[in-house]
ZAGU-44707 format. One record per residue: residue number from 1; x, y, z of N, C-alpha, C, O, CB in turn. Coordinates in nm, 4 decimals. Glycine has a CB too. Example, Ala and Ser with C-alpha at 12.3 -4.5 7.8 and 13.67 -1.06 7.14 Angstrom:
REM residues 2
+-----+----------+----------+----------+----------+----------+----------+----------+----------+----------+----------+----------+----------+----------+----------+----------+
!  nr !       nu !       nv !       nw !      cau !      cav !      caw !       cu !       cv !       cw !       ou !       ov !       ow !      cbu !      cbv !      cbw !
+-----+----------+----------+----------+----------+----------+----------+----------+----------+----------+----------+----------+----------+----------+----------+----------+
!   1 !   1.3190 !  -0.5690 !   0.7800 !   1.2300 !  -0.4500 !   0.7800 !   1.3200 !  -0.3300 !   0.7800 !   1.4236 !  -0.3319 !   0.8465 !   1.1308 !  -0.4473 !   0.9046 !
!   2 !   1.2850 !  -0.2250 !   0.7080 !   1.3670 !  -0.1060 !   0.7140 !   1.2900 !   0.0030 !   0.7870 !   1.3409 !   0.1138 !   0.8039 !   1.4084 !  -0.0598 !   0.5725 !
+-----+----------+----------+----------+----------+----------+----------+----------+----------+----------+----------+----------+----------+----------+----------+----------+
REM end
This chain:
REM residues 102
+-----+----------+----------+----------+----------+----------+----------+----------+----------+----------+----------+----------+----------+----------+----------+----------+
!  nr !       nu !       nv !       nw !      cau !      cav !      caw !       cu !       cv !       cw !       ou !       ov !       ow !      cbu !      cbv !      cbw !
+-----+----------+----------+----------+----------+----------+----------+----------+----------+----------+----------+----------+----------+----------+----------+----------+
!   1 !  -1.9310 !  -9.5725 !   7.7868 !  -1.9385 !  -9.6572 !   7.8578 !  -1.8903 !  -9.7919 !   7.7834 !  -1.9348 !  -9.8210 !   7.6723 !  -2.0614 !  -9.6492 !   7.9087 !
!   2 !  -1.7785 !  -9.8875 !   7.8643 !  -1.7514 ! -10.0262 !   7.8019 !  -1.8176 ! -10.1184 !   7.8823 !  -1.8161 ! -10.1263 !   8.0051 !  -1.6018 ! -10.0665 !   7.7911 !
!   3 !  -1.8898 ! -10.2042 !   7.7811 !  -1.9918 ! -10.3137 !   7.8403 !  -1.9186 ! -10.4310 !   7.8076 !  -1.8174 ! -10.4329 !   7.7375 !  -2.1507 ! -10.3184 !   7.7751 !
!   4 !  -1.9740 ! -10.5298 !   7.8617 !  -1.9238 ! -10.6769 !   7.8371 !  -1.9840 ! -10.7030 !   7.6664 !  -2.0946 ! -10.6543 !   7.6430 !  -2.0053 ! -10.8049 !   7.9745 !
!   5 !  -1.9410 ! -10.7482 !   7.5969 !  -1.9794 ! -10.7574 !   7.4822 !  -2.1192 ! -10.8464 !   7.4477 !  -2.1398 ! -10.9570 !   7.4977 !  -1.8681 ! -10.8003 !   7.4233 !
!   6 !  -2.2001 ! -10.7877 !   7.3655 !  -2.2980 ! -10.7827 !   7.3284 !  -2.3605 ! -10.7480 !   7.1872 !  -2.2945 ! -10.6740 !   7.1143 !  -2.3232 ! -10.7317 !   7.4016 !
!   7 !  -2.4798 ! -10.7945 !   7.1440 !  -2.5294 ! -10.7455 !   7.0208 !  -2.5963 ! -10.6048 !   7.0505 !  -2.6219 ! -10.5607 !   7.1625 !  -2.6308 ! -10.8504 !   6.9563 !
!   8 !  -2.6204 ! -10.5412 !   6.9258 !  -2.6924 ! -10.4128 !   6.9138 !  -2.8270 ! -10.4359 !   6.9856 !  -2.8815 ! -10.3746 !   7.0774 !  -2.7127 ! -10.3668 !   6.7577 !
!   9 !  -2.8694 ! -10.5644 !   6.9005 !  -3.0063 ! -10.5973 !   6.9141 !  -3.0616 ! -10.6343 !   7.0853 !  -3.1778 ! -10.6181 !   7.1227 !  -3.0243 ! -10.7281 !   6.8103 !
!  10 !  -2.9472 ! -10.6867 !   7.1738 !  -2.9805 ! -10.6984 !   7.2695 !  -2.9823 ! -10.6005 !   7.3999 !  -3.0432 ! -10.6053 !   7.5068 !  -2.9351 ! -10.7822 !   7.2725 !
!  11 !  -2.8739 ! -10.4957 !   7.3349 !  -2.8797 ! -10.3437 !   7.4304 !  -3.0066 ! -10.3029 !   7.3844 !  -3.0894 ! -10.2904 !   7.4746 !  -2.7510 ! -10.2073 !   7.3985 !
!  12 !  -3.0499 ! -10.2759 !   7.2578 !  -3.2004 ! -10.2348 !   7.2294 !  -3.3008 ! -10.2968 !   7.3037 !  -3.3867 ! -10.2232 !   7.3524 !  -3.2391 ! -10.2596 !   7.0947 !
!  13 !  -3.3084 ! -10.4269 !   7.3239 !  -3.4190 ! -10.4876 !   7.3656 !  -3.4293 ! -10.4732 !   7.5243 !  -3.5369 ! -10.4995 !   7.5781 !  -3.4166 ! -10.6297 !   7.3163 !
!  14 !  -3.3055 ! -10.4267 !   7.6104 !  -3.2886 ! -10.4104 !   7.7088 !  -3.3305 ! -10.2730 !   7.7444 !  -3.3959 ! -10.2419 !   7.8440 !  -3.1809 ! -10.4479 !   7.7280 !
!  15 !  -3.2911 ! -10.2035 !   7.6630 !  -3.3564 ! -10.0775 !   7.6692 !  -3.4939 ! -10.0294 !   7.6721 !  -3.5438 !  -9.9417 !   7.7427 !  -3.3195 ! -10.0282 !   7.5884 !
!  16 !  -3.5531 ! -10.1138 !   7.5694 !  -3.6991 ! -10.1132 !   7.5427 !  -3.7640 ! -10.1275 !   7.6794 !  -3.8507 ! -10.0535 !   7.7260 !  -3.7453 ! -10.2316 !   7.4413 !
!  17 !  -3.7088 ! -10.2343 !   7.7367 !  -3.7921 ! -10.3049 !   7.8470 !  -3.7637 ! -10.2276 !   7.9799 !  -3.8595 ! -10.2014 !   8.0526 !  -3.7506 ! -10.4695 !   7.8637 !
!  18 !  -3.6486 ! -10.1930 !   8.0124 !  -3.6270 ! -10.1003 !   8.1042 !  -3.6916 !  -9.9944 !   8.1010 !  -3.7614 !  -9.9654 !   8.1982 !  -3.5214 ! -10.0707 !   8.1099 !
!  19 !  -3.6845 !  -9.9055 !   7.9833 !  -3.7617 !  -9.7968 !   7.9922 !  -3.9253 !  -9.8087 !   7.9619 !  -3.9957 !  -9.7084 !   7.9506 !  -3.6986 !  -9.7066 !   7.9047 !
!  20 !  -3.9611 !  -9.9041 !   7.9537 !  -4.1276 !  -9.9791 !   7.9478 !  -4.1838 !  -9.8970 !   7.8118 !  -4.2824 !  -9.8234 !   7.8084 !  -4.2540 !  -9.9360 !   8.1222 !
!  21 !  -4.1033 !  -9.9266 !   7.7132 !  -4.1545 !  -9.8381 !   7.5598 !  -4.2020 !  -9.9508 !   7.4694 !  -4.1722 ! -10.0648 !   7.5051 !  -4.0105 !  -9.7424 !   7.4634 !
!  22 !  -4.2597 !  -9.9376 !   7.3767 !  -4.3346 ! -10.0073 !   7.2983 !  -4.2358 ! -10.0797 !   7.1793 !  -4.2406 ! -10.1928 !   7.1310 !  -4.4457 !  -9.9107 !   7.2463 !
!  23 !  -4.1381 !  -9.9571 !   7.1518 !  -4.0510 !  -9.9827 !   7.0218 !  -3.9369 !  -9.8857 !   7.0700 !  -3.9580 !  -9.7786 !   7.1268 !  -4.1296 !  -9.9387 !   6.8556 !
!  24 !  -3.8272 !  -9.9318 !   7.0431 !  -3.7192 !  -9.8194 !   6.9808 !  -3.6694 !  -9.8122 !   6.8258 !  -3.6977 !  -9.8908 !   6.7354 !  -3.5859 !  -9.8390 !   7.0572 !
!  25 !  -3.5841 !  -9.6912 !   6.8201 !  -3.5578 !  -9.7147 !   6.6785 !  -3.3875 !  -9.7504 !   6.6905 !  -3.3099 !  -9.7088 !   6.7766 !  -3.6038 !  -9.5665 !   6.5736 !
!  26 !  -3.3615 !  -9.8302 !   6.5885 !  -3.2101 !  -9.8768 !   6.5590 !  -3.1768 !  -9.8315 !   6.4560 !  -3.2774 !  -9.8321 !   6.3851 !  -3.1780 ! -10.0128 !   6.5488 !
!  27 !  -3.0864 !  -9.7874 !   6.3971 !  -3.0316 !  -9.7313 !   6.2963 !  -2.8838 !  -9.8169 !   6.2634 !  -2.8126 !  -9.8140 !   6.3638 !  -3.0194 !  -9.5769 !   6.3325 !
!  28 !  -2.8381 !  -9.8708 !   6.1810 !  -2.7249 !  -9.9407 !   6.1656 !  -2.7383 ! -10.1035 !   6.1866 !  -2.8344 ! -10.1803 !   6.1841 !  -2.6301 !  -9.8796 !   6.2583 !
!  29 !  -2.6132 ! -10.1184 !   6.2061 !  -2.5907 ! -10.3027 !   6.1942 !  -2.6714 ! -10.3518 !   6.3415 !  -2.6111 ! -10.3294 !   6.4465 !  -2.3726 ! -10.3670 !   6.2010 !
!  30 !  -2.7818 ! -10.4057 !   6.3467 !  -2.8487 ! -10.4445 !   6.4747 !  -2.7704 ! -10.5909 !   6.5157 !  -2.7872 ! -10.6364 !   6.6288 !  -3.0291 ! -10.4618 !   6.4505 !
!  31 !  -2.7081 ! -10.6419 !   6.4445 !  -2.6511 ! -10.7537 !   6.4518 !  -2.4890 ! -10.7611 !   6.5006 !  -2.4192 ! -10.8578 !   6.5310 !  -2.6748 ! -10.8038 !   6.3264 !
!  32 !  -2.4599 ! -10.6139 !   6.4946 !  -2.3186 ! -10.6254 !   6.5671 !  -2.2877 ! -10.6635 !   6.7004 !  -2.3857 ! -10.6601 !   6.7748 !  -2.2622 ! -10.5147 !   6.5655 !
!  33 !  -2.1724 ! -10.7014 !   6.7570 !  -2.1386 ! -10.7317 !   6.8481 !  -2.0546 ! -10.6161 !   6.8930 !  -1.9544 ! -10.5809 !   6.8308 !  -2.0956 ! -10.8472 !   6.8379 !
!  34 !  -2.0950 ! -10.5609 !   6.9965 !  -2.0399 ! -10.4279 !   7.0480 !  -1.9821 ! -10.4441 !   7.1890 !  -1.9813 ! -10.5514 !   7.2495 !  -2.1541 ! -10.3156 !   7.0510 !
!  35 !  -1.9294 ! -10.3181 !   7.2403 !  -1.9141 ! -10.2994 !   7.3930 !  -1.8884 ! -10.1735 !   7.4285 !  -1.8943 ! -10.1384 !   7.5464 !  -1.8112 ! -10.3766 !   7.4520 !
!  36 !  -1.8586 ! -10.0964 !   7.3356 !  -1.8354 !  -9.9230 !   7.3558 !  -1.9947 !  -9.8413 !   7.3107 !  -2.0341 !  -9.8208 !   7.1959 !  -1.6810 !  -9.8562 !   7.2195 !
!  37 !  -2.0593 !  -9.8084 !   7.4281 !  -2.1654 !  -9.7237 !   7.4064 !  -2.1405 !  -9.6051 !   7.4553 !  -2.0769 !  -9.5962 !   7.5603 !  -2.2783 !  -9.7668 !   7.4533 !
!  38 !  -2.1899 !  -9.4821 !   7.3826 !  -2.2173 !  -9.3248 !   7.4283 !  -2.3529 !  -9.2849 !   7.4313 !  -2.4346 !  -9.3096 !   7.3427 !  -2.1516 !  -9.2214 !   7.3348 !
!  39 !  -2.3746 !  -9.2215 !   7.5371 !  -2.5042 !  -9.1476 !   7.5591 !  -2.4871 !  -9.0249 !   7.5311 !  -2.3891 !  -8.9669 !   7.5779 !  -2.5594 !  -9.1531 !   7.6868 !
!  40 !  -2.5792 !  -8.9572 !   7.4478 !  -2.5702 !  -8.8000 !   7.4070 !  -2.7411 !  -8.7704 !   7.4544 !  -2.8399 !  -8.8331 !   7.4163 !  -2.5232 !  -8.7649 !   7.2000 !
!  41 !  -2.7359 !  -8.6720 !   7.5346 !  -2.8642 !  -8.5935 !   7.5594 !  -2.9386 !  -8.5729 !   7.4221 !  -3.0245 !  -8.6354 !   7.3598 !  -2.8311 !  -8.4467 !   7.6291 !
!  42 !  -2.8604 !  -8.4466 !   7.4014 !  -2.9333 !  -8.4148 !   7.2783 !  -2.8271 !  -8.3808 !   7.1496 !  -2.7718 !  -8.2708 !   7.1474 !  -3.0328 !  -8.2844 !   7.3121 !
!  43 !  -2.8047 !  -8.4692 !   7.0550 !  -2.6945 !  -8.4744 !   6.9476 !  -2.7528 !  -8.3976 !   6.8509 !  -2.8602 !  -8.4347 !   6.8034 !  -2.6513 !  -8.6175 !   6.8913 !
!  44 !  -2.6887 !  -8.2739 !   6.8051 !  -2.6957 !  -8.1997 !   6.6663 !  -2.8792 !  -8.1975 !   6.6640 !  -2.9281 !  -8.2933 !   6.6039 !  -2.6012 !  -8.3071 !   6.5096 !
!  45 !  -2.9524 !  -8.1235 !   6.7082 !  -3.0802 !  -8.0822 !   6.7156 !  -3.0941 !  -7.9855 !   6.6111 !  -3.2038 !  -7.9672 !   6.5584 !  -3.1160 !  -8.0327 !   6.8450 !
!  46 !  -2.9496 !  -7.8960 !   6.5627 !  -2.9769 !  -7.8352 !   6.4838 !  -2.8300 !  -7.8188 !   6.4174 !  -2.7284 !  -7.8495 !   6.4797 !  -3.0558 !  -7.7314 !   6.5296 !
!  47 !  -2.8280 !  -7.7683 !   6.2873 !  -2.6827 !  -7.8009 !   6.2574 !  -2.6040 !  -7.6739 !   6.2797 !  -2.6494 !  -7.5649 !   6.2447 !  -2.6607 !  -7.8557 !   6.1059 !
!  48 !  -2.5022 !  -7.6857 !   6.3298 !  -2.3846 !  -7.5608 !   6.3352 !  -2.2465 !  -7.6793 !   6.3488 !  -2.2503 !  -7.7960 !   6.3877 !  -2.4062 !  -7.4208 !   6.5127 !
!  49 !  -2.1464 !  -7.6094 !   6.3076 !  -1.9860 !  -7.6685 !   6.3198 !  -1.9706 !  -7.7094 !   6.4362 !  -1.8767 !  -7.7889 !   6.4397 !  -1.8659 !  -7.5722 !   6.2968 !
!  50 !  -2.0311 !  -7.6893 !   6.5623 !  -1.9565 !  -7.7553 !   6.6935 !  -2.0332 !  -7.8852 !   6.7133 !  -1.9746 !  -7.9834 !   6.7589 !  -1.9643 !  -7.6553 !   6.8431 !
!  51 !  -2.1611 !  -7.8893 !   6.6811 !  -2.2482 !  -8.0012 !   6.6785 !  -2.1996 !  -8.1132 !   6.5588 !  -2.2144 !  -8.2331 !   6.5820 !  -2.4004 !  -7.9426 !   6.6531 !
!  52 !  -2.1616 !  -8.0834 !   6.4751 !  -2.0990 !  -8.1885 !   6.3666 !  -1.9936 !  -8.2324 !   6.3956 !  -1.9754 !  -8.3498 !   6.3634 !  -2.0748 !  -8.1472 !   6.2409 !
!  53 !  -1.8601 !  -8.1465 !   6.4804 !  -1.7694 !  -8.2068 !   6.5405 !  -1.8053 !  -8.3023 !   6.6562 !  -1.7592 !  -8.4165 !   6.6583 !  -1.6912 !  -8.1157 !   6.5751 !
!  54 !  -1.8764 !  -8.2622 !   6.7397 !  -1.9359 !  -8.3664 !   6.8245 !  -1.9701 !  -8.5225 !   6.7865 !  -1.9432 !  -8.6269 !   6.8458 !  -2.0513 !  -8.3112 !   6.8599 !
!  55 !  -2.0380 !  -8.4973 !   6.6675 !  -2.0942 !  -8.6252 !   6.5994 !  -1.9670 !  -8.7155 !   6.5298 !  -1.9608 !  -8.8380 !   6.5198 !  -2.2110 !  -8.5759 !   6.4738 !
!  56 !  -1.8754 !  -8.6213 !   6.4886 !  -1.7319 !  -8.7111 !   6.4301 !  -1.6417 !  -8.7746 !   6.5616 !  -1.5708 !  -8.8752 !   6.5595 !  -1.6086 !  -8.5870 !   6.3318 !
!  57 !  -1.6708 !  -8.6733 !   6.6878 !  -1.5892 !  -8.7330 !   6.7545 !  -1.6348 !  -8.8739 !   6.8282 !  -1.5612 !  -8.9428 !   6.8990 !  -1.5473 !  -8.6379 !   6.8353 !
!  58 !  -1.7726 !  -8.9008 !   6.7956 !  -1.8231 !  -9.0510 !   6.8266 !  -1.7384 !  -9.1823 !   6.7335 !  -1.7127 !  -9.2993 !   6.7621 !  -2.0028 !  -9.0532 !   6.7817 !
!  59 !  -1.7158 !  -9.1098 !   6.6293 !  -1.6524 !  -9.2270 !   6.5325 !  -1.4958 !  -9.2068 !   6.5859 !  -1.4390 !  -9.3134 !   6.6096 !  -1.6761 !  -9.1965 !   6.3343 !
!  60 !  -1.4226 !  -9.0940 !   6.6068 !  -1.2814 !  -9.0963 !   6.6789 !  -1.2762 !  -9.1710 !   6.7964 !  -1.1902 !  -9.2585 !   6.8066 !  -1.2338 !  -8.9628 !   6.7177 !
!  61 !  -1.3482 !  -9.1516 !   6.8788 !  -1.3326 !  -9.2196 !   6.9906 !  -1.3655 !  -9.3859 !   7.0175 !  -1.3437 !  -9.4510 !   7.1197 !  -1.4036 !  -9.1443 !   7.0679 !
!  62 !  -1.4055 !  -9.4154 !   6.9317 !  -1.4589 !  -9.5582 !   6.8985 !  -1.5809 !  -9.6093 !   6.9209 !  -1.6157 !  -9.7272 !   6.9137 !  -1.3947 !  -9.6423 !   6.9531 !
!  63 !  -1.6603 !  -9.4898 !   6.9556 !  -1.8352 !  -9.5432 !   6.9968 !  -1.8551 !  -9.6505 !   6.8866 !  -1.8157 !  -9.6288 !   6.7720 !  -1.9839 !  -9.3984 !   6.9767 !
!  64 !  -1.9084 !  -9.7512 !   6.9169 !  -2.0092 !  -9.8595 !   6.8422 !  -2.1447 !  -9.8042 !   6.8410 !  -2.2158 !  -9.8153 !   6.7412 !  -2.0179 ! -10.0091 !   6.9183 !
!  65 !  -2.1815 !  -9.7483 !   6.9420 !  -2.3545 !  -9.7277 !   6.9692 !  -2.3665 !  -9.6159 !   7.0359 !  -2.3123 !  -9.5878 !   7.1428 !  -2.4366 !  -9.8418 !   7.0599 !
!  66 !  -2.4420 !  -9.5480 !   6.9690 !  -2.4649 !  -9.3889 !   6.9902 !  -2.6196 !  -9.4315 !   7.0689 !  -2.7024 !  -9.5060 !   7.0163 !  -2.4724 !  -9.2668 !   6.8106 !
!  67 !  -2.6337 !  -9.3753 !   7.1861 !  -2.7954 !  -9.3493 !   7.2234 !  -2.8246 !  -9.2015 !   7.2399 !  -2.7845 !  -9.1384 !   7.3377 !  -2.8420 !  -9.4237 !   7.3705 !
!  68 !  -2.8942 !  -9.1492 !   7.1437 !  -2.9248 !  -9.0315 !   7.1797 !  -3.0427 !  -8.9916 !   7.2328 !  -3.1351 !  -9.0705 !   7.2128 !  -2.9064 !  -8.9710 !   7.0978 !
!  69 !  -3.0777 !  -8.8602 !   7.3152 !  -3.2092 !  -8.8515 !   7.3544 !  -3.2674 !  -8.7757 !   7.2321 !  -3.3897 !  -8.7890 !   7.2281 !  -3.2288 !  -8.7805 !   7.4979 !
!  70 !  -3.2333 !  -8.7244 !   7.1637 !  -3.2985 !  -8.6783 !   6.9974 !  -3.1546 !  -8.6374 !   6.9258 !  -3.0404 !  -8.6367 !   6.9717 !  -3.4337 !  -8.5077 !   6.9958 !
!  71 !  -3.2064 !  -8.6036 !   6.7953 !  -3.1176 !  -8.5920 !   6.7168 !  -3.1742 !  -8.5496 !   6.5640 !  -3.2935 !  -8.5702 !   6.5417 !  -3.0456 !  -8.7134 !   6.7290 !
!  72 !  -3.1070 !  -8.5023 !   6.4794 !  -3.1601 !  -8.4768 !   6.3503 !  -3.1355 !  -8.5787 !   6.2864 !  -3.0356 !  -8.6463 !   6.3110 !  -3.1172 !  -8.3689 !   6.2836 !
!  73 !  -3.2289 !  -8.6121 !   6.1843 !  -3.2285 !  -8.7623 !   6.1256 !  -3.1500 !  -8.7697 !   5.9880 !  -3.1492 !  -8.8791 !   5.9317 !  -3.3887 !  -8.8171 !   6.0980 !
!  74 !  -3.0912 !  -8.6749 !   5.9352 !  -3.0052 !  -8.6922 !   5.8215 !  -2.8601 !  -8.7379 !   5.8415 !  -2.8068 !  -8.8457 !   5.8151 !  -3.0025 !  -8.5712 !   5.7545 !
!  75 !  -2.8112 !  -8.6250 !   5.8957 !  -2.6446 !  -8.6753 !   5.9198 !  -2.6064 !  -8.7738 !   6.0285 !  -2.5321 !  -8.8611 !   5.9836 !  -2.5527 !  -8.5503 !   5.9592 !
!  76 !  -2.6339 !  -8.7872 !   6.1577 !  -2.6149 !  -8.8815 !   6.2290 !  -2.6409 !  -9.0400 !   6.1692 !  -2.5726 !  -9.1401 !   6.1477 !  -2.6887 !  -8.8452 !   6.3337 !
!  77 !  -2.7935 !  -8.9950 !   6.1557 !  -2.8165 !  -9.1489 !   6.0889 !  -2.7787 !  -9.2111 !   5.9947 !  -2.7737 !  -9.3339 !   6.0003 !  -2.9104 !  -9.1754 !   6.0596 !
!  78 !  -2.7365 !  -9.1311 !   5.8665 !  -2.6727 !  -9.1466 !   5.7651 !  -2.5224 !  -9.2008 !   5.8210 !  -2.4769 !  -9.3105 !   5.7883 !  -2.6805 !  -9.0164 !   5.6839 !
!  79 !  -2.4802 !  -9.1431 !   5.8754 !  -2.3376 !  -9.2038 !   5.8975 !  -2.3173 !  -9.3403 !   5.9704 !  -2.2407 !  -9.4308 !   5.9371 !  -2.2592 !  -9.1065 !   5.9768 !
!  80 !  -2.4005 !  -9.3360 !   6.0746 !  -2.4429 !  -9.4823 !   6.1427 !  -2.4875 !  -9.5826 !   6.0255 !  -2.4232 !  -9.6857 !   6.0059 !  -2.5826 !  -9.4646 !   6.2579 !
!  81 !  -2.5941 !  -9.5505 !   5.9522 !  -2.6461 !  -9.6521 !   5.8651 !  -2.5342 !  -9.6901 !   5.7702 !  -2.5256 !  -9.8077 !   5.7347 !  -2.7731 !  -9.6036 !   5.7891 !
!  82 !  -2.4444 !  -9.5962 !   5.7247 !  -2.3685 !  -9.6253 !   5.6096 !  -2.2687 !  -9.7160 !   5.6855 !  -2.2451 !  -9.8302 !   5.6461 !  -2.3057 !  -9.4922 !   5.5265 !
!  83 !  -2.2215 !  -9.6725 !   5.7747 !  -2.1072 !  -9.7412 !   5.8778 !  -2.1704 !  -9.9179 !   5.9114 !  -2.0966 ! -10.0163 !   5.9169 !  -2.1008 !  -9.6244 !   6.0611 !
!  84 !  -2.2754 !  -9.9193 !   5.9244 !  -2.3526 ! -10.0502 !   5.9442 !  -2.3165 ! -10.1128 !   5.7864 !  -2.2270 ! -10.1968 !   5.7775 !  -2.5436 ! -10.0239 !   5.9852 !
!  85 !  -2.3747 ! -10.0774 !   5.6897 !  -2.3682 ! -10.1274 !   5.5699 !  -2.2366 ! -10.1643 !   5.5053 !  -2.2224 ! -10.2513 !   5.4194 !  -2.4288 ! -10.0464 !   5.4997 !
!  86 !  -2.1537 ! -10.0973 !   5.5504 !  -2.0022 ! -10.0991 !   5.5439 !  -1.9383 ! -10.2447 !   5.6057 !  -1.8400 ! -10.3014 !   5.5579 !  -1.9446 !  -9.9644 !   5.6348 !
!  87 !  -2.0184 ! -10.2928 !   5.7248 !  -1.9960 ! -10.4037 !   5.7854 !  -1.9177 ! -10.3579 !   5.9026 !  -1.8559 ! -10.4444 !   5.9647 !  -1.9338 ! -10.5038 !   5.6999 !
!  88 !  -1.9100 ! -10.2127 !   5.9490 !  -1.8426 ! -10.1533 !   6.0651 !  -1.9580 ! -10.2044 !   6.1963 !  -2.0771 ! -10.2329 !   6.1835 !  -1.8220 !  -9.9623 !   6.0402 !
!  89 !  -1.8852 ! -10.2034 !   6.3045 !  -1.9919 ! -10.2159 !   6.4428 !  -2.0392 ! -10.1088 !   6.4429 !  -1.9504 ! -10.0408 !   6.4943 !  -1.9406 ! -10.2429 !   6.5913 !
!  90 !  -2.1176 ! -10.0463 !   6.4209 !  -2.1818 !  -9.8966 !   6.4245 !  -2.3531 !  -9.9007 !   6.4365 !  -2.4196 !  -9.9561 !   6.3490 !  -2.1363 !  -9.8104 !   6.2691 !
!  91 !  -2.4125 !  -9.8390 !   6.5487 !  -2.5366 !  -9.8197 !   6.5374 !  -2.5937 !  -9.7015 !   6.6391 !  -2.5393 !  -9.6550 !   6.7393 !  -2.5955 !  -9.9500 !   6.5551 !
!  92 !  -2.7136 !  -9.6708 !   6.5833 !  -2.7543 !  -9.5727 !   6.6996 !  -2.8962 !  -9.6484 !   6.7308 !  -2.9672 !  -9.7092 !   6.6507 !  -2.7698 !  -9.3873 !   6.6497 !
!  93 !  -2.9151 !  -9.6282 !   6.8605 !  -3.0290 !  -9.6511 !   6.9154 !  -3.1021 !  -9.5264 !   6.9657 !  -3.0452 !  -9.4446 !   7.0379 !  -3.0076 !  -9.7415 !   7.0118 !
!  94 !  -3.2319 !  -9.5131 !   6.9254 !  -3.3172 !  -9.3979 !   6.9671 !  -3.4230 !  -9.4443 !   7.0350 !  -3.5079 !  -9.5288 !   7.0070 !  -3.3653 !  -9.3154 !   6.8599 !
!  95 !  -3.4031 !  -9.3692 !   7.1381 !  -3.5263 !  -9.4174 !   7.2437 !  -3.6114 !  -9.3003 !   7.2667 !  -3.7146 !  -9.3133 !   7.3326 !  -3.4717 !  -9.4721 !   7.3992 !
!  96 !  -3.5653 !  -9.1491 !   7.2015 !  -3.6672 !  -9.0598 !   7.1949 !  -3.6277 !  -8.9589 !   7.3414 !  -3.5913 !  -8.9968 !   7.4527 !  -3.8265 !  -9.1490 !   7.1924 !
!  97 !  -3.6501 !  -8.8269 !   7.2920 !  -3.6217 !  -8.7155 !   7.4069 !  -3.7062 !  -8.7487 !   7.5537 !  -3.6507 !  -8.7407 !   7.6633 !  -3.6774 !  -8.5534 !   7.3435 !
!  98 !  -3.8252 !  -8.7805 !   7.5386 !  -3.8767 !  -8.7744 !   7.6686 !  -3.8539 !  -8.9035 !   7.7560 !  -3.8589 !  -8.8933 !   7.8786 !  -4.0192 !  -8.7446 !   7.6574 !
!  99 !  -3.8278 !  -9.0303 !   7.6929 !  -3.7889 !  -9.1535 !   7.7380 !  -3.6692 !  -9.1390 !   7.8031 !  -3.6436 !  -9.1882 !   7.9130 !  -3.7810 !  -9.2479 !   7.6393 !
! 100 !  -3.5886 !  -9.0654 !   7.7301 !  -3.4211 !  -9.0657 !   7.7919 !  -3.4274 !  -8.9471 !   7.9236 !  -3.3446 !  -8.9558 !   8.0143 !  -3.2796 !  -8.9990 !   7.6400 !
! 101 !  -3.5016 !  -8.8700 !   7.9240 !  -3.5162 !  -8.7499 !   8.0476 !  -3.5685 !  -8.8472 !   8.1595 !  -3.5294 !  -8.8293 !   8.2748 !  -3.6445 !  -8.6010 !   8.0124 !
! 102 !  -3.6448 !  -8.9369 !   8.1337 !  -3.7160 !  -8.9937 !   8.2717 !  -3.6233 !  -9.1398 !   8.2968 !  -3.6474 !  -9.2124 !   8.3932 !  -3.9158 !  -9.0321 !   8.2451 !
+-----+----------+----------+----------+----------+----------+----------+----------+----------+----------+----------+----------+----------+----------+----------+----------+
REM end
């Protein structure tokens, strides 16, 4: 999706409010100005080549914010955290499996 430019923080705040959650997890650059967001119901819950390629594709297609329903914590989080620390406009907003499905 392409949204009007906003910050990762504002998207996270909006999701938290709309999903009536106490908190969401943000990995990466929370202050980044972004517009390209991708949803992934289940990204990489187990390790295999196809799922690793799916994660790589989020970088190739210009995704700035990834919102997965669930994911494993090591590779996607590490990629997006490192990208944020390098000053790239990249972040993951994790709302959780059950919140995503509702």
